[in-house]
N, C-alpha and C positions, 0 to 999 in steps of 0.2 A: 675465296670465304667472303660470303654479301652477307650481313647484320642489317636488324633494326635493334636498335636501341629503343629502349620508350621508359620514361618515368612519369610515375603521377603523381604531382605535388598537389599539394592544398588549396595554389592557385593555380599552376599552368601543369598545361599535360605537354612534355617536350618527346622530342624524338630526331636520332641522327641516323642515318642510310650511311654502313660502313666494310667498306668493298675493298681489300688484303690492306685492311690496317691502317686505312687513310678514310675523313671522315667526306662522304662524297655531298650528303645536304644535309641541312640540319633545321627543324621546324618549331614554335610552340604558339601555343594555342588552351585559351584559360577549360581549366580545368570543370567537368561536367559535375554536375549533382550527383549523376547514378552509373559517372567515372566511365563505364564503359563507353556513351557520345564521344565525351572528349579522344579516347583511345582511334576510334574510328576516325575522328577529322584529322587528329595526326599521322592517320596512315593516308587517306586521300589526301592530306598536304604532300606529303612523301611524294608518293608514285601519283602525282597532278600530271607532269610534262609523260609520263612513262606508268600509266600502269599495268602492263602485263606483266613491267618486272617486278610489282610482287610473286610469279610465281616462284622463282628462281631466287627466291630465300634458301640461305641455308641454315638460320635460326634465327629466333623471335625474340630475345631480353627484355625484360619487363618490373621495373619497379615500383615498386606499389606501398604508399602508409596504409592502405586501408585497415590490415591485420592492426596493429598500435592506433589506427583513429577509431574503432573498433570499440577497443578496450577505455582508451581516452572518453569517449562517447559516450560507454555504455550502450552501446547498441549491435544486436546478430549475434548476442550469445546466446550459448546453448548451456543447460546447466548440466552442470557434472557429481558424480559421484566420484568421494576421495577417501581411496583406502591406501593405509598406512600400517606400514610393518614396523614395529620397532615397539610394540609392549614384551617385558614393562616399563623398560625408559620412554620420553619424554609423552607423559601420557598428561602432562599438566600444557601442554600446548599443543592446543586441539589442531588439524589442517584450518584456515581461512582465519585464523586468531590477530591475525594484522592485517587483514582486511579493511580498504574505506567499505563500512555498515550498507551504503548503499548497492556497491556492487557486488558484497559476498553477498544478498539475496537477490539479486538477480541468477547472481553463476552456485553457488552452493545449493546442492540438489538432496546430500546425504554421506557422511562422513562413519567410514568402517576402520576401529582402532585395532591389529590384529597383530598379537607375538607374533616373534618372528626378529629379523633381520642378522649384521654382524660387529664383533665390534669392529677396532680402528684395522690391528695390525691380524681381521680377516678368518678371526674365531669366529665361530655362531655364540647369537647375543642368549636367544634361546632356539629348543625345537617351531620350525612354523609352523601354525594351526593350522593346518588343513580345513578343519572341519567349519572352522567361521570363514574363510574365505568364501565356502560353498554357502555359509547361511549369508553374506554379501551375496553373495551372487545372484541368489533367490529373490534376496529385499528387492537389489535392482533394477533388476527385470519386473515386478511388481509393480515397482515406482515408475516403471517407462522412461527411466535413463537410457541415452545411450551412449554416454561418454564417460567414461574413468580417467582418470589420474589416480597410479600404484607411483608409492616413495616408501622406500626398505633406508632402515639407518644402513649407511655406511655403502649403499648398493653403487660407488663409480668405483669403489675397490670388488665387489664381486658382487655382481646382478642377479645372482640364484635366487633369493625370493623374489624378487619382483617378475624373472621370466615362468617359475612356476607359477606365480600368482597368475600371472596373465592366463593360463595354459587353463587354471582353474576356473577360471571366468567367461574366458570365452569356451568353454566345456557346455558351461549351462547358457548361455547369452553369446552363439555364433554370429550375430552382427555388432558386438559392444565394438564400438573407436577405442580403442587403449593406448592410451602415452606414459612411458614409465621411463623416469627420473630421473636413469642412468644414461637415459640416452640424449642428454639434454644438462640437466646439470653440473655440479660443481662439489663437494664437500662442504655441506654447512647447508644440513637437512631445512630448516623454513624457508632458506630461498629458494632452496633447489623442489621444494616441492609447490612452492607457490609457482614457478616456471612451467612447472608440470599439468598443474591444476589450470593455467591461464592457456597452454599448447591445447589442452579439453577442452575448453569452451571456447573455443574459434574452432575448433575443425571443421563442424556443419560448415559455417559463415566461406572456411578457406576450400572444399568444395563447390561451395556455387561458385564461387569468386574465378576459380582455375577454370570451367569451364563459362564462365563468361568470357573470359579471356581469348578462350577457344573460338568460341562464337561470334565475339569478335573480328580476329585474326583469317575465319572460316568468310564472312560477309568483306571481308578483303581483300578474297582472293588468293592468301598469304595456306597454305599447307605447310610450312615449315615446321619443325617440332619449338614447343614452347617451354623456356627457362622461367624462371625467379631470381632477381637477385638475391641475396642475404647478407647480411651483417658482416659478415668479411670481406664483401667488398669481391664476392665470389656468385655461383647460380648452379641453383639445382631444375633437376627437372619440375614440371607440374605438378605428376604424382608426386615426388615426396612433398612437395611443400603442404598438400593435403594433409599429411602425415605432420607435418612442424613448421607449422604460421607462423608461428614465433621466430625463425628465424629471420623474418626479414623486416622486422619489428623497421631494425634503421636502416635499410636498406637506401634508402632516398641520402641521407647524410655520405654512404660511403659509399654510393655512384658518384657524387660527385666529387671525393677525395683520390676515387682511381682517375677517372676525368682528366684530375689537375696532373698526376702525376706522367698521364700519358700524353697529354699534350703541350707539356710543358719543358718534359723530360723528367726531370728531377724525380727523385727517389725518398727527397727528406726535406721537411718543413711543414709549415705551418698552414692548412688549408683552411681557406673563410671563403663560406657558402651562403650570400646575401641573397634568398627566398625573395616570393612576395609577400610571407607570412612570416620569417625567423632566419635567423644568422647562426650557419652551424660550423662550431670552428673544431678540427680536429687536426692532431698530428699526423703527417706520415713517415714512416718508418719502412724501408726498402720498398717503396711503392705500395703499401698494403694501411691500413691504417692502425695506428696501434689502438689496442682490446683492454676494456678493460680489464680491472686486475680486482674492481671494491664494487659495491652492489649497488645496481642500478634500479630505479621507479621508475615501472610502467602504468600509467596510472592509479600513483597511489600505491602500486605494489610490489616491494621490497623482492628483485630478484637476484641472481648470482647466474652467469651463463656467456655466450659467445656473443658480447655484444660492443663497438665500438667506445674507443674513450671519447666521450664527445661533450663538448658544453654549445648549450640551445638558448639563444635569448632572443627574445621581444621585437627582432629589429630586423623589417626586410621593404621592399618598394610600398605594402601595400598599408605600412604600419600608419595609425593614427596618430596625428598632432595636434596639442593642444594649442592656439597661438598664445592666447593671453598664459597661459602656468609655463608653458615649455616642456609638459611631461608628453614625452616618446610611450608609445606603445602603454602595454602589452598590446590593447586590441587592433587589428585588423583589420582592411576592409577585404583579403582575400582575395577572391577570385573576380570578384564583384566592382576588382579598378579601372576597369574600363569603363565601368558608368558611373562610381563614384567619386574618383577623383577629382582634385578640381581640371586641371591639364587636359581631362575630358569632358568636362562640363558639369561634372559632377559638383557636393556640397562639401565634404568632408576632405579638411586639410589633409593630406599624406606627406610619407618622406621623398615618394617620387616626386610630388609639388617643388617640395624644398629643393631637391636634386637642380630640377628644372628654374627654380629661377635662379640660384644659382649658379647657374651656368654650365653645370657637371655635367648635365644630361639632355639631349633630346627626342622627345617622348611626349605625344599630342601636342597642344597649341600653351607655347610659352605665353601668350599675349593675356591668360584666363590667368597666368599668377602674374603681373606685374604689378597687381596693387598690394603685392605683399610687403612689409616695409623688410627692409634693406635686414638692419641691425638685425631682427626675428630673423632675418632665413638663418643670420652668419651662424646666427646661438644657436639655431637648431640642428645645422651641419655640425657644426664642432661636437653639441654632445654625443648623436650618431656613431664622429666618427670615433669620441672618447669611448664608445663603449665598447667599441670594438676592437683597442689597443688595449684596452683590459681585460676583454674577453681573452685574445691572444697571450697576456702576460701570463694569466692564469691558469691556462693550455703547456706552457713551458714548463718543463722539467731540471733545466737546465741555466747558469747561467749563459750569456752570450745574445747575438741575435743570429734568426734563423733567416729564411725566405719567407715570403706569405707570397702563396699562388691566390689570385684574386677569383675567384667564379662564379656565378649566378647570374640570376637578369639581374637583380640589385648591387649587383657590383659596385658600380660608379659612384656606392656611398662609401667604397674606400679609396682614401686619401693617395697619393702616389707615393709620399712619403711618411712612417706611421713607427713610433715609439716600438724598439726590440723587435722591430723589423730590419735586415741587411737589406732585403731590394721589394720593391713591391711586385711581383710580376706576375701581368696580363698577358692571356695565352687567345690563339684564335680561337671562335665556337666559345667559346667562356660563358654563354648564356645558356647553351646545354647542355656544359660537363657533363652532368649528371645523365643525361641519355646517352653519350660516347663513355663514361664508368660501366652503362650496363651493356652497349654495345662491346667493348673487348672484355668482359667482365672472364674469366679461366673458372672452372670447375675445383674445388677441393677436397680435401682430405684431413679430416683434425680430429687427434685422440688425446686426449686430457685424461687420463687414471692412474693409483697408483699400483709400485708394479715391489710386490715382496720377494728375496730370498733369489736373485738370477745374478743381482751387481749390473753395477750402471752399465756396462758398455752389452749388454744382452738386453741389457729395458730398453736404453734408444732405440738396437734395432727392431727389438719388437716393435713396439713401438713404431716405429719409421713404414717395417713393413706393414702395417695394421693402419696406418694415417692411407697409405698408397690403396691397397687394397679398398680404401673404404671410397678413394677417390677415383678409381675406377669404376667403380658400383655406381659412383655418383655420374658417370659418362664421360670421364675426364681420359684419352689418350695416354693409357702406361709409356711409351716413348717422348712426351713431352714433360713428364712430371718432376718436382723441381723441390727440394726443402726450403722454404720461407723463412720456417721459424724451432726454434728448437731450444726448450728449456728443461732441465732438469732442477731438484730440491729434494737434495735429501733431509726425511722425516727425524729427526731426533727423541730418542729416546724409546725407540720403537723396536722392535725385534726385529735380525733377520733384512739387512741392510734395506732395506722400505726408502724408496724416490718416488715423488711424485712428478712424471715426464707430462710434457705436452710439447707435441711433433703435428706443423702442418703444414704440407705439401701444394702447389699448384699445380694444373697443368691446364692445356688446352682440351676444345669439347672434341669425343674423339668424331670420325664422318659418320656419317647414319649410311648405312649399305641398302 
């Protein structure tokens, strides 16, 4: 099996060639403003010695921050119609109610509130108002809106209303791109609706992005299938990304965590990934990132769906340092580091300059930082290391020391001994652990929903079968599937032996005939 893993970060684009489970070559090149030029350059460097080898790849796995950056930076978003099925309940808090004003102004194209939905125990709330849906469909068509997010009350229990609403809307407007909340979120109407609308506003960008990636691969002589990494450290086909771009929001940090586990051989611990712009700290459990159970804000919008439990701090190799006040970040020179850092002849003092002056990194020209005050350098370095120690402590959920897996191009900022860590593990290819994590990623299938009236054993069995089927549909080899996470939670005070069950399975990519 021969794969290329690529991770497009805010500062660098990393690539790793992996053959039969071994990292054969890794490269790092600055990320470009158009993203694709950086990807092409990375591929060119990987195959510089043997250009013909590009034709024999079995797959290309790309992790990108493109979609989350679009939300954060308010660019490339399309207008969305929100359809909420739940009246007469939920009328006081309308869709987009808790969004930042500027983002709401860009995305909100229309809001339609319709009678329907279900109770938490699965009983219909009121009959679905099909006439109102047909009227909404006509207005959406007249407004020229092409993306719709549909959310129904308690749709994770039963998606009947959402599915029928989608059918009615498509009958009137066959070219609509429709996102159903039941396919993305969990219990919690506003948070589930929010991620549905975020997904809908990114779908035009997702189509353009995947096409650009495919074109970049074709220009490099690669004909292998394209996969994109998602928030749980696994991959999905490019065409699935076009429907669900939000699943790629946190793919960069999860790639690093999966790469750290693969390169170190450890399956449990805290991963500290120091990049050029930020440090991402995550908890590794059974070789996969621990999943967040609370709401996660994306661009100021509260969401609750499949996201890793991460802490990001404004510290990286490109972090700007104020020599007089010892203020660390949060600003960063990012991909401009090779031009603006002191060690490269620039004028901005960065974390990399401090590390070189302290003698813990060999980057650029040390002579260009020889004038820095020794006391200031030591204090700045200590302050950055304290930030990492505090971040690790915040991510721990139990007493006791854990291994710290140090990865990322800026991991020289992590000291060899740190409070709360049983050991600091530095691995080969640590600077491109994110690309390695993308290259070794597997396909997953996850089910997270409520079962009523079938008993615990039957509910677990049904959820497991559905998760396996979902993984196979996403491109996994059924013979390699294994369950990595199972959780069941009885829901008290509800009739019918009600359980919330979550099952996740992973497997290798099925061979393409």
